[in-house]
C-alpha positions in Angstrom: 182.7 -3.7 -29.6 179.2 -2.7 -28.7 177.7 0.8 -28.7 174.8 1.8 -26.4 172.1 3.8 -28.4 168.8 5.3 -27.4 166.8 2.1 -28.0 169.1 -0.8 -28.5 172.7 -2.1 -28.2 174.3 -2.3 -31.6 177.1 -4.6 -32.5 179.6 -2.7 -34.6 182.3 -5.3 -35.5 182.3 -8.5 -37.5 179.8 -7.1 -40.0 180.1 -9.6 -42.8 180.4 -8.5 -46.4 179.7 -10.9 -49.2 182.4 -9.3 -51.4 185.6 -7.4 -50.6 185.6 -5.3 -53.7 183.4 -2.2 -53.9 180.6 -3.5 -56.1 179.3 -0.1 -57.5 180.8 3.3 -57.8 178.8 6.2 -56.5 178.0 7.2 -60.1 176.7 3.7 -60.9 174.6 3.5 -57.8 173.2 7.0 -58.4 172.4 6.0 -61.9 170.0 3.3 -60.6 167.7 6.1 -59.6 166.9 6.7 -63.2 164.8 3.5 -63.3 162.0 4.2 -60.9 163.6 2.5 -57.9 161.3 2.4 -54.8 162.7 3.4 -51.4 163.9 0.4 -49.5 162.1 1.7 -46.3 158.8 3.3 -47.3 158.4 1.8 -50.8 157.8 5.2 -52.5 159.4 5.8 -55.8 162.4 8.1 -55.6 163.4 11.2 -57.5 166.8 11.4 -59.1 168.9 14.0 -57.3 169.9 15.6 -60.6 166.3 16.3 -61.4 165.9 18.0 -58.0 169.0 20.1 -58.8 167.4 21.3 -62.0 164.3 22.3 -59.9 166.6 24.3 -57.6 167.6 26.4 -60.6 164.1 26.8 -62.0 162.9 30.5 -61.7 159.3 29.5 -62.3 159.0 28.2 -58.8 159.0 31.7 -57.5 156.0 32.7 -59.6 152.3 32.5 -58.8 150.7 29.2 -57.9 149.3 28.2 -61.4 152.8 28.5 -62.9 154.4 26.5 -60.1 151.7 23.8 -60.3 152.5 23.2 -63.9 156.2 22.6 -63.0 155.4 20.3 -60.2 152.6 18.2 -61.6 154.9 15.7 -63.3 156.2 14.8 -59.8 152.8 14.6 -58.0 152.7 10.8 -58.1 156.0 10.4 -56.2 155.2 13.1 -53.5 154.9 11.7 -50.0 151.3 11.7 -48.5 151.4 15.0 -46.6 153.2 16.8 -49.5 150.6 15.5 -52.0 147.8 16.7 -49.8 149.3 20.1 -49.6 149.9 20.1 -53.3 146.2 19.3 -53.9 145.3 22.1 -51.6 147.4 24.5 -53.7 145.7 23.3 -56.9 142.3 24.0 -55.4 143.3 27.4 -54.1 145.0 28.4 -57.3 141.7 28.2 -59.1 140.2 30.8 -56.8 143.3 32.9 -56.3 145.5 32.6 -59.4 147.3 35.8 -58.6 148.8 34.5 -55.4 152.0 32.5 -54.8 152.5 29.5 -52.6 153.5 31.5 -49.6 150.5 33.8 -49.8 148.2 30.8 -50.1 149.7 29.2 -47.0 149.4 32.4 -45.0 145.7 32.4 -45.8 145.4 28.9 -44.4 147.8 29.3 -41.5 145.4 30.4 -38.7 143.1 27.4 -39.0 146.0 24.9 -39.3 147.8 26.6 -36.4 144.9 26.0 -34.1 144.7 22.4 -35.2 148.4 22.0 -34.6 148.3 23.6 -31.1 145.5 21.2 -30.1 147.7 18.2 -31.0 150.8 19.7 -29.3 149.0 20.7 -26.1 147.5 17.3 -25.7 150.9 15.7 -26.0 152.4 18.2 -23.5 149.6 17.3 -21.0 150.5 13.6 -21.3 154.1 14.4 -20.6 153.2 16.7 -17.7 151.4 13.7 -16.0 154.8 12.1 -15.3 155.7 15.0 -12.9 153.6 13.2 -10.3 156.0 10.2 -10.3 159.4 11.9 -11.0 162.0 13.1 -8.5 161.3 16.7 -7.3 164.2 18.2 -9.1 163.4 16.5 -12.4 159.7 17.3 -12.0 160.5 21.0 -11.5 162.7 21.1 -14.6 160.0 19.4 -16.6 157.3 21.8 -15.4 159.5 24.8 -16.4 160.1 23.4 -19.9 156.3 22.7 -20.4 155.3 26.2 -19.2 157.9 27.8 -21.5 156.8 25.7 -24.4 153.1 26.4 -23.9 153.9 30.1 -23.8 155.4 29.7 -27.3 152.7 27.7 -28.9 149.8 29.8 -27.4 151.4 33.0 -28.5 150.1 34.0 -32.0 153.4 35.8 -32.7 156.1 34.2 -30.6 159.6 35.7 -30.6 160.9 32.2 -31.8 158.7 29.5 -33.3 158.4 26.2 -31.5 161.0 23.7 -32.5 160.2 20.0 -32.1 163.8 19.1 -32.3 164.9 21.5 -29.6 162.1 20.5 -27.3 162.9 16.8 -27.5 166.6 17.6 -27.0 165.9 19.5 -23.8 163.5 16.9 -22.6 166.1 14.2 -23.1 168.5 16.2 -21.0 165.9 16.6 -18.2 165.0 12.9 -18.0 168.6 11.6 -18.6 169.1 11.0 -14.9 165.9 9.1 -14.3 166.8 5.6 -13.1 163.7 3.9 -14.3 164.5 3.3 -18.0 160.9 2.4 -18.8 159.5 5.7 -17.6 162.3 7.6 -19.4 161.5 5.8 -22.7 157.8 6.4 -22.3 158.3 10.2 -21.9 160.5 10.4 -25.0 158.2 8.2 -27.0 155.2 10.5 -26.2 157.3 13.5 -27.2 158.2 11.9 -30.6 154.5 12.0 -31.4 154.7 15.7 -31.7 153.7 16.5 -35.3 156.4 17.1 -37.9 155.9 18.9 -41.2 156.4 15.5 -42.9 153.6 13.8 -40.8 150.8 16.4 -40.5 149.4 18.9 -43.0 148.8 21.4 -40.3 152.5 21.2 -39.2 153.6 21.6 -42.9 151.4 24.7 -43.4 152.6 26.4 -40.1 156.3 25.6 -40.7 156.4 26.6 -44.4 154.1 29.7 -44.2 157.1 31.8 -43.2 159.3 30.5 -46.1 159.7 31.8 -49.6 157.4 30.5 -52.4 160.3 28.7 -54.1 161.4 26.9 -50.9 157.8 25.8 -50.3 157.6 24.4 -53.8 160.9 22.5 -53.3 159.8 21.1 -50.0 156.9 19.3 -51.7 159.3 17.1 -53.6 162.5 17.1 -51.4 161.4 14.2 -49.2 161.2 12.0 -52.4 164.8 12.6 -53.5 166.9 9.5 -53.6 169.9 9.3 -51.2 172.6 7.0 -50.2 171.7 5.6 -46.8 174.6 4.3 -44.6 173.4 0.9 -43.4 176.0 1.2 -40.5 176.0 4.9 -39.7 179.2 6.9 -40.4 179.3 7.9 -36.7 179.9 4.3 -35.9 182.6 3.9 -38.5 180.3 2.7 -41.3 182.0 2.6 -44.7 181.4 5.4 -47.1 180.9 3.3 -50.3 178.4 0.9 -51.8 179.4 -1.9 -49.5 177.5 0.1 -46.9 175.0 2.0 -49.1 171.3 1.4 -49.7 169.0 3.7 -51.7 166.4 5.4 -49.6 164.4 8.6 -50.0 165.4 11.7 -48.2 162.5 11.4 -45.7 163.4 7.9 -44.6 167.1 8.6 -44.5 166.6 11.7 -42.3 164.1 10.0 -40.1 166.4 7.2 -39.2 169.1 9.4 -37.7 171.7 7.1 -36.2 169.3 4.4 -35.0 169.8 0.7 -35.8 167.9 -0.7 -38.7 165.9 -2.8 -36.2 164.6 0.4 -34.7 163.8 1.8 -38.1 161.7 -1.3 -38.8 159.8 -0.7 -35.5 158.7 2.7 -36.8 158.2 1.4 -40.3 156.7 -2.1 -40.0 156.2 -2.5 -43.7 160.0 -2.0 -44.3 160.7 -5.8 -44.8 158.0 -6.0 -47.5 159.2 -2.8 -49.1 162.8 -4.1 -49.0 161.7 -7.2 -51.0 160.1 -5.0 -53.6 163.3 -2.9 -53.7 165.4 -6.0 -54.2 163.1 -7.4 -56.9 163.7 -4.1 -58.8 167.4 -4.4 -58.3 167.4 -8.0 -59.6 165.5 -6.9 -62.7 168.1 -4.3 -63.3 170.9 -6.9 -62.9 169.3 -9.0 -65.6 169.5 -5.9 -67.9 173.1 -5.5 -66.8 172.3 -2.1 -65.2 173.3 -3.3 -61.7 175.9 -5.7 -60.4 175.0 -9.0 -58.8 177.7 -8.5 -56.2 176.0 -5.3 -54.9 172.6 -7.2 -54.4 174.3 -10.1 -52.7 176.3 -7.9 -50.3 173.3 -5.6 -49.6 171.1 -8.7 -48.8 173.7 -10.1 -46.4 174.4 -6.8 -44.7 170.8 -5.9 -44.2 170.0 -9.3 -42.8 172.8 -9.0 -40.2 172.2 -5.4 -39.2 168.4 -5.9 -38.9 169.0 -8.9 -36.7 167.4 -11.2 -39.3 164.2 -9.2 -39.6 164.9 -8.3 -43.2 165.5 -11.6 -45.0 164.9 -11.0 -48.7 164.5 -13.6 -51.3 167.2 -13.1 -54.1 166.8 -16.6 -55.7 165.7 -14.9 -59.0 169.2 -13.3 -59.2 170.5 -16.7 -60.2 167.9 -17.7 -62.7 
């Protein structure tokens, strides 16, 4: 059986597994995150979810910036690039404004970052609007209506509802769904996906989080780094819910993939094959210490190779030495 997805056709049967037995329990797989495992996709070191759970219960994250900074400093090295930039901004501001919390500091910076964000967004909307000249009249009118409504939101200093990138792209997909020219349809959606996310641009992080509580802002600095179980074959396509179908990825990469094939994930993360090799080297070293099972590494290697259409072809020879 084949399933048509946004970018590729994915084969969903005859996925070969090197072993029939489930190689690791959830607890055993989760335990690997205690050993500085890098994300298979981005290569960033991951945070154990139990440590994040402890942070959820830490009352200090609601206090003023200097107190929160002390709690988060041990995790600075595993923060993703945007989150680390924001954290460094907090450290600088906390010296000058020690009596303010994270939310108050973001509100101070919101206006300048909002202007920067609107410039990026409006430029992307203009590029999308260009396609009205070559679209069918009905589709062009619907696109014009969406762009006007969206511009009204982003240029309003206090909109009734803030702009949502996810909702905009969803509505745009509905509008272009009937375009016969697949190339034009894909071009429009690809441009829309360039709209900044809070995980990609500091200005988007500041604007999105300025309306959140100080504690949530603090947690959002480390949440993308939390280790998760990534379903290699998505659950919505009947992927198994055990370690035969699990890989360890950070929350950011897991959420970014959605239900796309691994080959598409690699297109958007071209260093993923190299990072996967580093990930496997770490797993193999844990196998030699009897902290991971050889069968898990073998199965993961075979499954990744098949689902990535051979793009990820890791070397696991050291597993047998």
